[in-house]
C-alpha positions in Angstrom: 29.2 149.0 45.4 25.4 149.1 45.1 23.2 147.7 47.8 22.2 144.9 45.5 25.8 143.8 44.8 26.9 140.6 46.6 29.3 141.0 49.5 32.8 139.5 49.5 31.6 136.8 51.9 28.6 136.0 49.8 30.9 135.5 46.8 33.5 133.6 48.8 31.0 131.0 49.9 28.6 131.1 47.0 29.4 127.6 45.7 29.0 126.2 49.2 25.7 127.9 50.0 24.3 126.7 46.7 24.7 123.1 48.0 21.3 122.2 49.4 22.7 120.5 52.5 24.2 123.8 53.7 22.5 126.8 52.2 22.7 130.3 53.7 21.4 129.2 57.0 24.1 126.5 57.3 26.7 129.0 56.3 25.6 131.3 59.2 25.9 128.4 61.6 29.5 127.7 60.3 30.4 131.3 60.9 29.4 130.9 64.5 31.0 127.5 65.0 34.1 126.8 67.2 36.3 123.9 66.4 39.5 122.5 68.0 41.9 120.5 65.9 44.2 118.4 68.1 47.4 117.8 66.1 48.5 119.9 63.1 50.3 117.2 61.2 49.0 115.6 58.0 45.5 115.1 59.1 45.1 118.2 61.2 46.6 120.6 58.7 44.4 119.3 55.9 41.3 119.5 58.2 42.2 123.0 59.2 42.5 124.3 55.6 39.2 122.7 54.5 37.3 124.2 57.5 39.0 127.6 57.1 38.0 127.8 53.5 34.5 126.6 54.4 34.2 129.6 56.8 34.2 128.0 60.2 34.3 131.0 62.4 36.8 129.9 65.0 39.6 127.3 64.8 41.9 126.4 67.7 45.0 124.7 66.4 46.7 122.5 69.1 50.1 121.1 68.5 53.3 120.5 70.5 55.6 120.0 67.6 57.6 122.0 65.0 57.8 121.8 61.2 60.4 119.4 59.8 61.5 118.6 56.3 59.9 115.1 56.4 56.5 116.9 57.0 56.5 118.6 53.6 55.6 115.5 51.6 52.0 115.4 53.1 51.2 118.4 55.3 49.7 121.0 53.1 50.0 124.1 55.2 53.8 124.2 55.5 56.6 125.1 53.2 60.4 125.0 53.2 60.7 128.4 55.0 58.7 126.9 57.9 61.0 123.9 58.1 64.2 126.0 57.9 62.9 128.2 60.7 61.8 125.2 62.8 58.5 127.0 63.4 55.9 125.4 65.7 53.3 123.8 63.5 50.4 125.7 65.2 52.1 129.0 64.5 53.0 128.2 60.9 49.5 126.8 60.2 47.8 129.9 61.7 49.9 132.2 59.5 48.9 130.3 56.4 45.3 130.1 57.3 45.0 133.8 58.0 46.3 134.4 54.5 43.6 132.0 53.2 40.7 133.5 55.1 41.2 136.7 57.1 37.6 136.8 58.2 37.7 134.0 60.7 39.5 133.7 64.0 42.6 131.4 64.3 43.9 130.5 67.7 47.2 128.7 67.6 48.2 126.8 70.8 51.7 125.6 71.0 50.9 123.1 73.7 50.6 119.5 74.6 47.1 118.2 75.3 47.2 116.7 78.8 44.6 116.2 81.6 45.9 119.5 83.1 45.4 121.5 79.8 42.3 119.8 78.4 39.8 122.1 79.9 41.5 125.3 78.8 42.0 124.0 75.3 38.8 122.2 74.6 36.0 123.4 76.8 34.8 126.3 74.7 34.4 124.5 71.3 31.5 122.8 69.6 33.5 120.0 67.9 36.9 118.3 68.3 38.8 116.9 65.3 41.5 114.2 65.9 44.8 114.8 64.1 46.9 113.0 66.6 49.3 110.0 66.3 48.7 108.0 69.4 45.9 106.2 71.2 46.5 107.7 74.7 45.9 111.2 73.5 42.8 110.0 71.6 41.5 108.4 74.8 42.0 111.7 76.5 40.0 113.5 73.8 37.4 110.7 74.1 37.1 111.2 77.9 36.9 114.9 77.7 34.4 114.9 74.9 32.1 112.5 76.7 32.4 114.4 80.0 31.3 117.6 78.2 29.0 116.1 75.6 31.1 117.5 72.7 31.1 115.5 69.5 34.5 114.5 68.0 35.8 112.8 64.9 38.4 110.1 65.2 40.9 109.6 62.4 44.2 107.8 61.7 46.4 107.0 58.8 49.6 105.0 58.1 51.1 103.6 55.0 48.3 103.6 52.4 45.6 102.9 54.9 43.4 105.2 57.0 40.1 105.3 58.9 37.7 107.7 60.5 34.7 107.5 62.7 32.4 110.2 64.1 31.6 110.0 67.9 28.4 111.7 69.2 28.2 111.4 73.0 25.0 109.8 74.1 24.2 108.7 70.5 27.0 106.5 69.2 29.6 104.2 70.6 32.8 105.9 71.7 36.4 105.0 71.0 36.8 102.8 74.1 33.6 100.8 73.2 35.6 99.6 70.2 39.1 99.6 71.9 38.9 99.4 75.7 42.7 99.6 75.8 45.5 100.7 73.5 46.8 98.1 71.0 49.7 96.1 72.5 52.9 95.1 70.8 54.8 96.8 68.0 52.5 99.0 65.9 53.1 100.4 62.4 54.0 104.1 62.5 54.8 106.7 59.8 58.5 106.3 60.7 58.5 102.5 60.2 55.9 102.0 57.5 55.8 105.4 55.8 52.6 107.2 54.8 51.2 108.5 51.6 49.9 112.0 51.2 46.7 110.8 49.3 45.5 108.7 52.3 46.0 111.5 54.9 44.2 113.9 52.5 41.4 111.5 52.0 40.8 110.8 55.7 41.1 114.5 56.5 38.5 115.3 53.8 36.1 112.7 55.2 36.6 114.1 58.7 36.0 117.6 57.4 32.8 116.5 55.6 31.5 115.0 58.8 32.4 118.2 60.6 30.4 120.4 58.2 27.4 118.1 58.6 27.6 118.3 62.4 28.2 122.0 62.5 25.3 122.8 60.2 22.9 120.7 62.3 22.6 117.6 60.2 23.7 114.9 62.6 20.5 113.0 61.7 22.0 112.5 58.3 25.5 111.6 59.5 26.7 108.1 58.5 27.3 106.3 61.7 30.0 104.1 60.4 33.7 103.2 60.7 35.1 104.0 57.3 38.3 102.3 56.2 40.2 103.4 53.1 43.3 101.9 51.3 44.3 104.2 48.5 46.9 101.7 47.2 44.5 98.8 46.8 41.5 101.1 46.1 39.4 99.4 48.8 36.8 101.3 50.8 35.0 99.5 53.5 32.3 100.9 55.7 31.1 99.1 58.8 28.1 100.3 60.9 29.1 101.5 64.3 28.0 99.1 67.0 25.7 100.5 69.7 27.3 102.0 72.8 28.6 99.3 75.2 26.9 99.7 78.7 30.1 98.2 80.2 32.4 100.6 78.4 34.7 102.2 81.0 34.2 105.6 79.4 30.7 106.1 78.0 29.1 103.3 79.9 30.5 103.5 83.4 31.8 107.1 82.9 35.1 106.3 84.4 37.4 108.9 82.7 40.8 107.5 83.7 42.7 109.4 81.0 41.1 112.7 81.9 41.6 112.3 85.6 45.2 111.4 85.1 45.1 107.7 86.3 46.4 106.8 82.9 48.9 109.0 81.1 50.1 109.4 77.5 53.5 107.9 76.9 56.6 110.1 77.1 58.2 108.5 74.0 56.8 110.1 70.9 55.2 107.8 68.3 57.5 106.8 65.5 59.8 109.7 66.1 62.9 108.2 67.9 62.3 111.0 70.3 61.2 111.6 73.9 59.2 114.4 75.3 60.3 115.7 78.7 58.4 118.0 81.0 60.6 120.2 83.2 59.2 121.8 86.4 56.6 124.4 85.8 58.5 127.5 84.8 59.0 129.9 82.0 62.4 129.8 80.3 64.2 132.7 78.8 65.1 131.0 75.5 67.7 133.6 74.5 69.6 133.2 77.7 69.4 129.4 77.3 70.7 129.7 73.7 73.7 131.8 74.9 74.6 129.0 77.4 74.2 126.2 74.8 75.8 127.8 71.8 79.3 126.6 72.7 78.0 123.0 72.7 76.6 122.8 69.2 74.5 124.5 66.6 71.7 126.6 68.2 68.7 128.4 66.6 66.2 130.3 68.6 63.0 132.3 68.0 60.2 133.4 70.2 58.5 130.0 70.0 61.3 127.5 70.6 65.0 126.9 70.8 66.5 124.1 68.7 70.0 122.8 69.3 72.0 120.1 67.6 74.4 118.7 70.2 76.4 115.6 69.3 73.9 113.0 68.1 70.8 114.7 69.7 68.4 117.2 68.3 66.9 119.1 71.2 63.9 121.4 71.0 63.0 123.5 74.0 59.7 125.4 74.5 59.2 128.5 76.7 57.1 126.5 79.2 60.1 124.2 79.9 58.9 121.3 77.8 61.5 119.7 75.5 61.6 117.1 72.7 64.9 115.2 72.5 65.3 113.5 69.2 67.9 110.7 68.8 66.8 108.4 71.6 63.8 106.5 72.9 65.5 105.9 76.3 63.6 108.0 78.8 66.4 107.8 81.4 68.9 109.1 78.9 66.5 111.9 77.8 66.0 113.0 81.4 69.8 113.0 81.9 70.3 115.2 78.8 67.6 117.5 79.9 69.2 118.0 83.3 72.6 118.5 81.7 71.7 121.0 79.1 68.6 122.7 80.4 68.6 122.1 84.1 66.5 120.0 86.5 
């Protein structure tokens, strides 16, 4: 190749660098950027693919769950092989993204975001993207982002409806300015109301566009709005973000109750007819556990997780002792099953 010939990276990003809002300087900033994506479901997997293709230099993929057949309708990074193998979403996503762009660093974290893990998972990034499915985890992200002055982008989708909002600590309102407490009463979930792939892709694309603007240094151009989209009715509504509330418990009074553990995420998983259980802090030998459980039902195991179908329950166990028990929302029953099959 002659010295004047363009490099592979130049060619890869040429259509992006020709866009005036990014250019070559912006592309260099993207290459140095570090982003955490919390949740690798429909929103997170689409966000991750868009940012990997855009050349964001480091992506940490945080997810506690595994690929299921019901994910394939709307989660673009996964295929049937991943569902058959019950691969952790973070691992399956990382494999796919490395095939898409081998020049960037992908860091899969098969983990649950909690007050104890937040610093390890989020402290070294420049931006956090929300791909979660519950308000308690979002409030934890909000607390951590405010405490470290890290921007983050809120997003959610259910049915045909979705929304997104960028949050810049010290510049915009935060999530708890709008919603001081989680919504009460029965809420729509993907399990009860379904969800369309086009709305998750739309919201993820809007979040990724905000991310590119933030990472290339154009926060002054960022639309400080709550954007609501309904792909079935065709409605798009944008509402200016209100100013930060000085009485907000998080950004106003800087009381980070989700980060300091005063308030905790629920143990029942949103819309999943499932309960997540934390065993005592220990490392499990999954192969040994599989050998003990294989007389009780169907058991599959790999280096990432053990999955067992025992009676009416689908039990997934991770090496750190965490387990997801599907088939009940009764926390007491889930703890009993955990003790019976895995140990207290």
